[in-house]
C-alpha positions as CSV (number, residue, x, y, z in Angstrom):
1,M,123.7,147.7,-22.7
2,I,124.2,145.7,-19.5
3,L,125.1,142.2,-18.5
4,H,123.6,140.0,-15.7
5,F,125.6,137.4,-13.9
6,D,123.6,134.2,-12.2
7,F,126.3,132.8,-10.2
8,S,123.8,130.4,-7.8
9,T,125.8,127.7,-8.3
10,G,129.4,128.7,-8.7
11,A,131.9,130.3,-11.1
12,S,134.1,129.0,-13.8
13,G,136.1,129.8,-16.9
14,D,134.2,127.4,-19.4
15,K,130.7,128.3,-17.6
16,I,131.8,131.6,-17.7
17,L,132.7,131.4,-21.5
18,G,129.8,129.4,-22.5
19,A,127.0,131.8,-21.6
20,L,128.7,134.7,-22.8
21,L,129.4,132.9,-26.3
22,E,125.6,132.1,-26.5
23,V,124.4,135.9,-25.8
24,S,127.1,137.5,-28.4
25,E,125.6,134.6,-30.7
26,A,121.8,136.0,-30.2
27,L,123.3,139.5,-30.8
28,E,124.9,138.5,-33.5
29,L,128.6,140.2,-32.0
30,A,130.1,136.9,-32.4
31,T,130.7,133.5,-33.3
32,F,132.0,130.0,-32.4
33,E,134.0,130.2,-35.3
34,E,135.3,133.6,-34.4
35,L,136.1,132.1,-30.9
36,R,137.8,129.2,-31.8
37,A,140.5,130.9,-34.3
38,V,141.1,133.3,-30.9
39,G,141.9,130.3,-29.1
40,E,144.2,128.7,-31.7
41,A,146.0,131.5,-32.6
42,L,147.1,131.9,-28.7
43,V,147.6,128.2,-28.2
44,P,148.5,126.4,-31.6
45,G,147.2,123.6,-31.9
46,V,144.9,123.8,-29.1
47,R,141.4,121.6,-30.1
48,I,138.2,123.4,-28.8
49,E,135.1,122.2,-29.0
50,R,131.5,123.1,-28.7
51,Q,128.7,120.4,-26.9
52,H,124.9,121.6,-26.6
53,V,124.5,119.6,-23.2
54,Q,121.1,119.7,-20.7
55,Q,122.0,120.7,-17.5
56,G,118.7,119.7,-15.2
57,G,116.4,120.2,-18.2
58,V,118.2,123.6,-19.3
59,Q,119.9,124.0,-22.8
60,A,123.4,125.4,-22.2
61,T,126.9,125.3,-24.3
62,G,130.1,123.5,-22.9
63,I,133.2,124.4,-24.3
64,T,136.2,121.5,-24.1
65,V,139.4,121.9,-24.6
66,T,142.2,119.5,-25.5
67,E,145.9,120.4,-25.3
68,H,147.8,117.1,-25.8
69,D,151.2,117.4,-24.0
70,A,150.5,120.7,-22.1
71,P,153.3,122.2,-20.5
72,V,153.8,123.8,-17.3
73,R,153.5,127.6,-18.3
74,H,154.8,130.4,-16.5
75,W,153.3,133.7,-15.3
76,H,156.0,136.2,-17.7
77,E,155.4,133.7,-20.8
78,I,151.5,133.6,-20.5
79,R,151.9,137.1,-20.1
80,A,153.9,137.3,-23.2
81,C,151.4,135.8,-25.1
82,I,148.5,138.1,-24.0
83,E,150.7,140.9,-24.8
84,A,151.5,139.6,-28.4
85,A,147.5,139.2,-29.2
86,G,146.7,142.5,-27.8
87,A,148.9,144.2,-30.2
88,D,148.6,141.8,-33.5
89,G,144.5,142.2,-32.7
90,T,144.0,138.7,-32.2
91,L,142.4,139.9,-29.3
92,G,142.0,143.4,-29.6
93,R,144.2,145.6,-26.4
94,E,140.6,146.0,-24.4
95,A,140.3,142.9,-24.4
96,A,144.0,141.8,-23.6
97,S,144.1,144.3,-21.0
98,L,141.0,142.7,-19.2
99,A,142.9,139.1,-19.4
100,L,145.8,140.3,-18.3
101,A,143.7,141.6,-15.2
102,A,142.4,138.1,-14.6
103,F,145.7,136.1,-14.6
104,G,147.2,138.7,-13.1
105,A,144.8,138.1,-9.7
106,I,145.5,134.6,-10.2
107,A,149.4,134.8,-10.0
108,E,149.0,136.9,-7.3
109,A,146.9,134.4,-5.6
110,E,149.2,132.0,-6.1
111,A,152.0,134.0,-5.1
112,A,150.5,134.8,-1.8
113,V,149.6,131.3,-1.1
114,H,153.0,129.9,-1.9
115,G,155.2,132.3,-0.4
116,C,157.1,133.6,-4.1
117,A,157.6,136.3,-5.9
118,V,155.0,136.9,-8.9
119,E,157.2,136.0,-11.3
120,Q,158.4,133.1,-9.6
121,V,155.0,131.5,-10.5
122,H,154.7,128.4,-12.2
123,F,150.2,127.5,-13.0
124,H,149.1,124.3,-12.7
125,E,145.8,124.0,-13.4
126,V,145.3,127.4,-14.1
127,G,148.6,127.4,-16.8
128,A,146.8,124.2,-19.0
129,A,145.5,125.5,-22.6
130,D,141.7,125.7,-21.1
131,S,142.1,128.0,-18.7
132,L,144.4,130.2,-21.3
133,I,141.4,130.1,-23.5
134,D,138.5,130.9,-20.6
135,I,140.1,133.3,-20.0
136,C,141.2,135.1,-23.1
137,C,138.1,134.5,-25.4
138,S,135.8,135.8,-22.2
139,S,137.5,138.9,-22.5
140,F,137.3,138.9,-26.4
141,L,133.8,138.1,-25.7
142,L,132.9,141.0,-23.4
143,D,134.7,143.3,-25.6
144,K,132.7,142.6,-28.5
145,L,129.8,142.4,-26.3
146,A,130.5,146.0,-24.9
147,P,128.9,146.6,-22.0
148,R,128.0,149.7,-19.9
149,A,127.9,147.9,-16.6
150,V,128.1,143.8,-15.2
151,Y,126.1,142.6,-12.5
152,A,125.8,139.4,-10.7
153,T,125.0,137.9,-8.1
154,P,127.3,137.0,-5.3
155,L,129.3,133.8,-5.6
156,A,128.3,130.2,-4.7
157,L,131.4,128.8,-3.3
158,G,130.1,125.2,-2.5
159,S,131.3,123.0,0.6
160,G,133.2,120.4,1.6
161,T,136.4,119.3,-0.3
162,F,138.4,118.6,-4.1
163,V,140.8,116.9,-5.4
164,C,143.8,118.8,-7.4
165,S,147.4,118.3,-7.8
166,H,148.0,119.1,-4.6
167,G,146.4,116.6,-3.4
168,E,143.0,116.8,-1.2
169,L,141.8,120.5,0.4
170,P,138.9,122.1,1.7
171,V,136.3,124.5,-0.5
172,P,137.3,126.9,-1.5
173,A,140.7,126.4,-3.1
174,P,143.9,128.4,-1.5
175,A,143.8,130.9,-4.5
176,T,140.2,131.4,-4.9
177,A,140.0,132.3,-1.3
178,R,142.3,135.2,-2.0
179,L,140.9,135.8,-5.4
180,I,137.6,136.2,-3.6
181,E,138.4,138.7,-1.0
182,G,136.3,141.5,-0.8
183,L,133.8,140.1,-2.9
184,P,129.9,139.1,-1.4
185,V,130.3,134.6,-1.4
186,Y,128.5,132.3,0.3
187,A,129.0,128.1,0.4
188,G,125.4,127.4,-1.1
189,A,123.4,124.6,-0.7
190,H,125.3,121.9,-3.2
191,T,128.4,120.3,-2.0
192,G,132.4,120.5,-4.0
193,E,133.7,123.0,-5.9
194,L,131.7,125.6,-7.3
195,T,133.5,128.3,-8.1
196,T,137.1,128.2,-9.8
197,P,139.7,129.9,-9.5
198,T,139.5,131.1,-13.1
199,G,136.1,132.0,-12.2
200,A,136.8,133.9,-9.4
201,A,139.3,136.1,-11.3
202,L,137.1,136.8,-14.6
203,A,134.3,137.2,-11.7
204,R,136.6,140.1,-9.9
205,C,137.7,141.6,-12.8
206,F,134.5,141.5,-15.1
207,V,131.8,142.8,-12.5
208,S,130.5,146.4,-12.0
209,A,128.2,145.8,-9.4
210,W,127.1,142.6,-7.0
211,E,123.5,143.3,-6.7
212,P,119.9,141.5,-7.7
213,L,118.7,141.7,-11.2
214,P,117.8,145.7,-12.2
215,C,115.2,147.0,-13.7
216,V,115.8,146.0,-16.7
217,T,114.3,145.3,-20.5
218,P,116.0,141.6,-21.8
219,C,117.4,141.0,-25.0
220,A,118.9,138.4,-25.0
221,S,120.4,135.6,-22.5
222,G,123.2,132.6,-22.4
223,Y,123.6,130.0,-20.2
224,G,127.2,128.3,-20.0
225,A,127.3,124.3,-18.8
226,G,129.9,123.0,-16.2
227,S,131.7,119.8,-16.6
228,R,130.1,118.2,-13.5
229,S,126.3,117.5,-13.0
230,I,125.4,119.0,-9.9
231,P,121.9,116.8,-8.0
232,G,118.8,118.5,-8.2
233,T,119.8,122.0,-9.9
234,P,121.3,122.8,-13.3
235,N,125.3,123.6,-13.3
236,V,125.1,126.6,-15.3
237,V,125.9,130.2,-15.2
238,R,123.1,132.3,-17.0
239,V,123.9,135.7,-18.5
240,L,120.7,138.1,-19.6
241,A,121.7,141.0,-21.7
242,G,119.6,143.6,-21.9
243,Q,118.9,148.0,-21.5
244,R,118.8,149.0,-18.0
245,W,115.8,151.5,-17.5
246,D,115.6,152.5,-13.5
247,W,116.9,156.1,-12.8
248,Q,120.3,156.7,-11.6
249,V,120.2,159.1,-8.9
250,G,123.1,161.3,-8.8
251,Q,125.6,162.1,-5.2
252,G,123.5,161.9,-2.2
253,G,120.3,161.5,-3.7
254,T,120.6,164.5,-6.1
255,G,121.9,165.7,-9.4
256,Q,120.8,165.2,-12.9
257,V,119.1,161.9,-13.6
258,S,119.6,159.8,-16.2
259,H,118.0,156.8,-17.9
260,S,119.9,154.6,-18.7
261,G,118.3,152.9,-21.3
262,T,119.0,156.1,-23.6
263,E,121.6,158.1,-24.4
264,T,119.6,161.1,-24.8
265,S,119.7,164.0,-22.3
266,N,117.1,166.3,-23.4
267,P,114.5,166.4,-20.5
268,Q,111.6,167.0,-23.6
269,E,112.5,163.7,-24.6
270,L,113.2,162.0,-21.0
271,F,110.0,162.9,-20.2
272,G,107.8,162.6,-22.9
273,Q,106.6,165.4,-25.2
274,K,103.7,168.4,-24.2
275,G,100.3,166.6,-24.3
276,T,101.6,163.3,-23.3
277,L,101.6,160.9,-20.5
278,A,104.8,160.6,-18.3
279,P,106.3,157.9,-17.8
280,S,105.2,155.8,-14.9
281,P,107.3,155.0,-11.5
282,L,110.3,153.2,-12.4
283,I,112.3,150.5,-9.8
284,E,115.4,151.2,-8.2
285,G,117.1,148.4,-6.5
286,C,118.2,149.5,-3.1
287,V,119.7,148.4,0.6
288,L,118.2,149.6,3.3
289,L,120.7,149.7,6.1
290,E,120.1,150.4,10.3
291,T,121.4,150.0,13.3
292,N,120.2,151.0,16.8
293,I,122.1,153.8,18.5
294,D,121.8,154.6,22.0
295,H,125.5,155.9,23.2
296,L,125.9,159.0,20.9
297,S,124.8,162.3,21.6
298,P,122.6,164.0,18.5
299,E,124.8,166.7,16.9
300,A,127.1,162.9,16.3
301,L,124.4,161.8,14.8
302,A,123.8,164.8,12.7
303,F,127.0,164.7,11.9
304,T,126.8,161.0,10.4
305,C,124.0,161.9,8.7
306,E,125.6,164.5,6.5
307,E,128.5,162.3,6.0
308,L,126.6,159.4,4.6
309,L,124.6,161.5,2.6
310,A,128.2,163.4,1.5
311,A,129.3,159.9,0.7
312,G,126.3,159.4,-1.6
313,A,123.9,157.5,0.6
314,L,120.5,158.1,-1.5
315,D,118.5,158.7,1.7
316,V,119.5,159.0,5.5
317,W,117.0,159.1,8.3
318,Q,116.2,158.4,11.9
319,E,113.4,156.7,14.0
320,P,112.7,157.3,17.8
321,I,112.6,153.6,19.4
322,T,112.7,151.9,22.7
323,M,115.7,149.4,23.5
324,K,116.1,146.9,26.5
325,K,116.2,148.5,29.8
326,G,113.9,150.7,28.9
327,R,116.5,153.0,27.2
328,L,115.5,155.5,24.4
329,A,117.2,155.6,21.6
330,V,117.4,155.9,17.8
331,R,117.3,153.7,14.4
332,L,119.7,155.5,12.3
333,C,118.3,154.0,8.7
334,V,120.3,154.8,5.4
335,L,119.0,153.5,2.3
336,V,122.1,153.3,-0.7
337,C,122.1,151.2,-4.2
338,A,122.2,147.9,-4.0
339,G,126.1,147.6,-5.1
340,V,127.4,149.5,-2.2
341,G,125.7,148.2,0.4
342,R,129.0,146.4,2.6
343,V,131.0,150.0,1.7
344,F,127.8,152.0,3.7
345,A,128.1,149.6,6.3
346,E,131.2,149.3,6.9
347,R,131.3,153.2,6.7
348,I,128.7,153.2,9.8
349,I,130.2,151.2,12.1
350,G,132.9,153.5,11.5
351,L,131.6,156.7,12.1
352,T,129.0,155.5,14.8
353,G,131.1,152.6,16.4
354,S,127.8,150.3,16.5
355,L,128.6,147.2,16.3
356,G,126.0,145.5,13.9
357,V,124.5,146.8,10.9
358,R,121.0,145.1,9.2
359,S,121.1,144.6,5.7
360,S,117.7,144.2,3.8
361,Y,117.0,144.1,-0.3
362,V,114.2,146.7,-1.4
363,E,113.1,148.2,-4.2
364,R,111.7,152.0,-4.5
365,F,109.5,153.4,-7.2
366,C,111.1,156.6,-8.6
367,V,109.6,159.2,-10.3
368,P,111.6,160.6,-13.2
369,R,112.8,164.0,-12.3
370,E,115.8,166.5,-13.2
371,I,117.8,169.2,-12.0
372,A,118.4,172.5,-13.3
373,T,119.9,175.8,-12.3
374,E,118.1,178.6,-13.8
375,Q,119.2,182.3,-13.2
376,M,116.4,184.2,-11.4
377,P,116.4,187.7,-9.8
378,C,118.1,186.8,-6.9
379,G,120.9,184.8,-8.3
380,L,121.3,181.5,-9.4
381,V,118.8,178.8,-7.9
382,A,118.5,174.5,-8.6
383,F,115.0,173.4,-9.4
384,K,113.6,170.0,-8.9
385,T,111.5,169.2,-11.7
386,A,109.1,166.2,-12.3
387,F,106.1,165.0,-14.2
388,V,103.5,162.4,-12.8
389,A,101.5,160.3,-14.8
390,T,97.8,161.1,-13.6
391,P,94.3,160.2,-15.0
392,E,93.5,163.3,-16.3
393,G,97.2,164.0,-18.1
394,R,100.6,164.6,-16.8
395,L,101.0,166.7,-13.3
396,K,104.2,169.2,-13.6
397,L,105.9,169.1,-10.1
398,R,108.5,171.9,-10.0
399,R,110.3,173.0,-6.4
400,P,113.1,175.1,-5.4
401,E,116.1,174.0,-3.5
402,Y,116.2,173.5,-0.2
403,A,119.9,174.8,0.0
404,D,118.4,178.0,-2.1
405,V,115.7,178.7,-0.8
406,A,117.3,179.0,2.3
407,R,120.3,180.9,1.1
408,I,117.4,183.5,-0.6
409,A,115.7,183.9,3.2
410,R,118.6,184.5,4.7
411,E,119.8,187.5,2.6
412,Q,116.9,189.0,2.1
413,G,115.5,188.6,5.6
414,L,112.4,186.8,4.6
415,S,110.9,183.4,6.1
416,F,111.1,179.8,4.6
417,P,107.6,179.9,3.4
418,E,108.1,183.6,2.3
419,A,111.3,182.8,0.1
420,Y,109.8,179.6,-1.1
421,E,106.7,181.6,-2.7
422,Q,108.4,183.9,-4.2
423,L,110.6,181.4,-6.1
424,G,107.8,179.9,-7.1
425,A,106.3,182.7,-8.2
426,Q,109.3,184.3,-10.3
427,A,109.8,180.7,-11.8
428,E,106.0,180.5,-13.7
């Protein structure tokens, strides 16, 4: 199972917690009573209430936490509390580890903002019981859901200013600005603070990849409501749970293909039994990166392509173009998984010296395939096998990998077509 968060109206602790609670209840993995018991064990005397609210026509779960005479908690006190909850089973070790990572990220951000050591950090808003409950109980629910991966849209931050204990500050808050470093964010269309430090810390620690909803079969959804109204838009975080159905291609666009919706690695189970139709091509979300280059030699470009493929690009190619002033040039095109677009854009700039890389989201239809190595008379040879659905049944495509064909052609003094044909005949 995977989870996908929609952060188009930002992320806050109460919205993430409410969304996770609805999904956990839908899948019968956890209840509000369990969540409340965890919260009360962490903060004795705290009051945790649930509301079913309407946000712009969407029913969502709101979580309210009340603590009278709340103390100002220091990082070492919060850390000791979470560690104790992990040791005695209140949270569990995995959930405690997640909670410590999130609160630790906030502590480091606050220390950087205030110019002090992490151990000297004392929390104001995020030290209150509601943030402690939001982070620990969200970690508790995520541990119960145990997703194989967590995906999310970029974080909407909001714009303008907001008021906190330090006065009126610009959006995002100083701690939030630290926590979102390296993450995909944008202002969005709405004013005010949409993403809080707690929400940013949870997203930073929970999310595996930032990309649009992948090809998935949903099985549950949940909505968590924020505490304020946004004119014209439901102030909610949505999370979808489901089985991912696209096929993940290995390093450099090659390798064993695995189906995310099943645990099997048996090709007959993956591709269908003999006499049945092969599965239809499946959809994979990707990012296409492009840059125009007129200052590199063909050798340098070839090296760049090799490096990008070795780093895990799904495909790399060059297209001849004419740039301004009539200069002949090359458009370098790189196809990568949607979650690593920024990483590869930076890599392209580093390898080529380009001053800009264009990025666009695309979807590719993939035929399921596998690569297996077989012992042939000429040695070990890797074969790529795929089954394509046709009106007559299914068509089996089986091809030896280029590197092995080239090696055998050189070893036996054959042309490439001769070696290819020989391997194909031997494989039958």
